[in-house]
N, C-alpha and C positions, 0 to 999 in steps of 0.2 A: 770936334764936339761929340762926347758921347751919345748916343740916341736914347731917349727916355724910355720905361719900361711902362706902358698903361696898367695902373692896379686892377682896372677892369678884366682886361685880358686875362691876367694874373688868378684873379677870384673864378674866374670860369675856369678856367685850367685845373684848377684846384677841385672843383665842386664838381666836373667832368670825371675827374681821377678817382674821386671817391665814389662815384655811382658804380664805375670798373669794378672799382674793388668791391663793393657792396653785392653786388650783382655774382661776381667769381666767389666768393663766398659763399654765396647762395645757390649756385650751381654746381660748386665744389663740394658744398655738405648735401646733395643729395634733391636738392629742390625744396626742403621743406615747405617753405616762404608761400609756394605754389600748390602745394597738396591741402585737400579737404581733412579735415581730422577731427575725430568723436573722442571727448574723453572720458574715460570709464575708472572707475576706483575699485579695488580687490581688497579685502581684508584677509590679513596671514593669521594665523595662532602660532607659529614654527617662527627660527632664526631664517631671516634673508642673509644669511653671509654671503656675499659674493654678487648678490643683487647692487647694481650701482643704475643710478642716471642715465638715462642711455643705452640701458641691456634693453634687448630685443624680446617682442614681445612676438610667437609664433603660432599659425593654426596650422596643424599637420604638416609641420616643419616647414611653414613660409612665412617668412616673417612679416607682420601685418600691420606691425606698430612699435613703438616706443618708450621705456618709462622715463617720467618726467620729476615725477617726486615719489621720497620716500619717507614715511613717517611714524611716528611709535605715540600711541594713547595707553597710559598705564590707570587701572582700574583697583582705588586702595582699599574697595569695599568687598573685593571678592580676591587680593591680589593676583591679578591677572592683566596679561599687556596684549596689545595688537597691534600689528605694522600695516597702516595703511597706505596700499601704491597706488597713485596715480598714474594712470600710463594713455598713450594717445594712439588709436587705431587710426588704420587709413585705407577707408570703405571701398577706396577706387583701386585698390590692390587685391580683392574679393569681387568676381565678378558675382553678381546676383545683391550687392548691397548697396548701390551704386543709389540715388536719388535725394530728395529732400531731407533733411535732417529728423523729421520727424518721423519720417516711414523708414530712415536707416533705424532708430532706435527702437521703433517697433519689433520690425525686424529680429533684431538685436534680442529684444525680449523673448521674442518665442524661441530664438534658439536657446537660449537660458530658461527656459520651461521645457524644453526638448532635454535638457540636460548639459547642455554648453558651461563644462569648469576651469576655473584657470588652478595651476599648478608648477610649481617649483622644478625644476630641472636642471640638472648640471649642464652647464655648455662646455666648459674646458678643465679636466681635470687636474692638468698641470699648471693652469693660471687659477684656480679653485676658485672660478665665475660660474653664475647662475642665469637662467634665464625663464620666462613666463612662458607656460606652454598653456593652450587653447585646446582642448578637444571636448568630445562628447561621454558622458558616464551616467546614460539614464539609469541608473542603478541606485545613484548618489542622492543622499536630501540636498535640496538647495539651504544652505547655513546663511541665512541673512545677517548680517550682524547692524547695529543702529547705525544709521547713516548720516550724519547730517551737512555730507556734502551735496551740490545740487548735480551730482554726478551719477549715472547709471551702475548699479553693484554687480559685479560680475562675482558668484559663489566662488567659494576655491576649497579646495581638500586637501588632505594633505600629501607631502609629497612620498617619493617612493624609499627614500631615505627615512623619511618620518615613521611611516608604515612598517620599513624592518626596525628601528627603534624603539618601536611600542611594543611589538612582538617580543623583541628580545629581551625587553624590559619585564614585560607578563611571565616570560618563561624563565627569569633569575626569581622573581615574587612566587615561583612555585616549586623553583628547586629544594626549600626545605622538605616539603610534602614528597617529592620524589624522592631524595635524600631517604625520608622514612620508610617509603615504600619498598624500596629496595633495599633497606636493611634488613624490612620483614621477611622479603621474599629468600634474601641469605641464611635467616633464622630459619627457614621453615624446610630451607632445603637439608641446612645442616640436620633439623630433626627426620625429616627423610632418608637422609644420609645415615642414621644411628646403627651403632652393631645388631642391634636386634630388628631395627628392620631391614638391615642388611642379608642378616638370618634367612627373613621373612620371603624375600624376594630368590635367594638362593633357592630356598625349600620351592618357591612357586616354582622356577627356571626347572629345577628335575624334575618334578612332575608332569610338566610340559616334556620334558624330554621323554619321559617315560612313558606319556601317551603319545608322542610319535612314533616312537618305536614298538609299540604295538600296533598302533594302524597301519605300520610301514610292513610288520610279519604281517599282517590280518589283511593284506591289500589286496588278495584276490578273492576272497569272503566277502569285503567291504564292496566290493565294482559288483560280485556277487546278486549282493543286498540291495544295491541300488539299481540293478536292470531289474530286479524281479519288481521292484520298488515302481518304477517305469511301467512294466508290464503292467501290472496292477492300476493305475492310475491311469493309463489306456484305455484298459478295457472298463473302468468306472467310467470314464468319457464317454467310450460305446454306448455303456448302458443307458447312461443318462440321455443320451442323443435318439436310442432306439425309445424312451421312456416317454420325451419328447413326442417323437413322431407317432407312438401309439395315440397320446392325448389328444395330437392335432388333428389325425385320422379319424377318432372315436369322439369330436367332440359333437358332431350333430344328434348324433343317438345316445349319447350321454345326457345332453341337455333337452331331448325329447322325454327319454326317462325322470328326468326332473321334471320336467313341468307335470308328467299323470301324475306323479308323486305327487304333486301339490294341489291337482288338480282333486285327486281323491281323498288328500286330506281335507280339503274344502268341503266335499262330498259328506266324508264321515264327519265333520262339524255339523252340517247341515243336519244329519239324521239325527245327532244325538240333540240337536237342539230341540228338533221336532219330539222324540221320544221323552225328552225332559219335558216339553210342554204338556203332553197327552197324560202322563204321571201327578203333573202339577193340577189339571182340570180335575182328577179324582173324579173319573166317570162312573157312575154306579154300574155299570154294564161289567168295566174292566175290575172296581172292585169286587164283586158279586163271585167273577169265575176265579179270580184270583185267593177269595176265601172259602169259596165251597167246591165250585166243578174242578179247578186244578187240583184240590186236595184228594177230591174222587179219583179221579184220572189218574194220578199220582200211585193211589191203592191199588186201581186196577193194572196198571202197567206192573206193581211189584209183584199180584197173585200170578200175573200174566209170565213174567220171569221165574217164579217158582213152578209154574205148572211146564214150562218147556224144559227147565233144569231136570226134573224129576223125569219126564218123557225122553232125554237123551238119558239118562240112567238105566232105565227099563231095556229101553235099545242096545243100548251098550252091554249089557247083562244077557240078553238074547240071543246078540248076536255071538258073544265069547263062550257062553254054557246055554244050549239052548234046552237040552234034557234037563239039568239041574233046576232051568225058571218054570218049565212045563210040569218037575214033577216034584220038584224040591214042596217040603212042608214048610221051609220058613218063608218061602215065596207066597204070597196071598195077593201079588198084582198089585194092579194101581188101585189106591184107596179113593171113593167115592168122595168129592168135593160138596 
């Protein structure tokens, strides 16, 4: 008679088997069920083609999380779209981010304030896949989007490919203006190379050649002139140096003479002021002397000068012709005054 199998034992066996399978999957999947995760959200304004759920999130090239959800938001008001991407970060993979969740979120916000930004980057060019890289860009502005999710938002910046595309697009927009500038440049070159201008250029070159030949023919004279000019320059420099020395040596006497002149000018000014004061007072004695006595003295001086002149004439005549002076009838002597 066959032995009957207990249903209880079968149930226990199946339960144990399922538990072993679940634990194996958990361990083979990297042990995500036992890791602490901090969910954040990133908004991208560009295409996220090549980014998938499960794509890596790296910080300085080290994987610290995974993409868990990719959405799409369309705004019909301004005809724009945004791509919200949820990520799960594993703070245990970054030394210094461990601790309670509130402290981890506060520390992550501090990093964002210091320039932490998210950016799309190629993962495999052959498979055309992308990842999200986190790095510090202090010079960039934190562009926060309206966020209805209860997760910390990490600002994003354009990827390198998007920046290159934007620059190329801007360059294409300026192509017409650049082409117009090139056309004007070519037209100016054509005008410059016109026959009339070529004749002028040929004449200028001929004049330059003539001047060069003349200078070559008189090279010795030019060299002699330059030598004399150098000598004159040196003599002028020596003269200037000597003059500076003379001024430096005679500075004290010159200063004293200037001081004496200044003192004399002051004294002369004082004397002039005193004379003006005396004349202004109109003293009676000074007035009588100037009106009467000074006039009489002037007459006496004039008579004295005439007498001296006549005496000198008589002496000259006596010396030159004594006999004529003594015996001439014309000579009558000195008339009495």
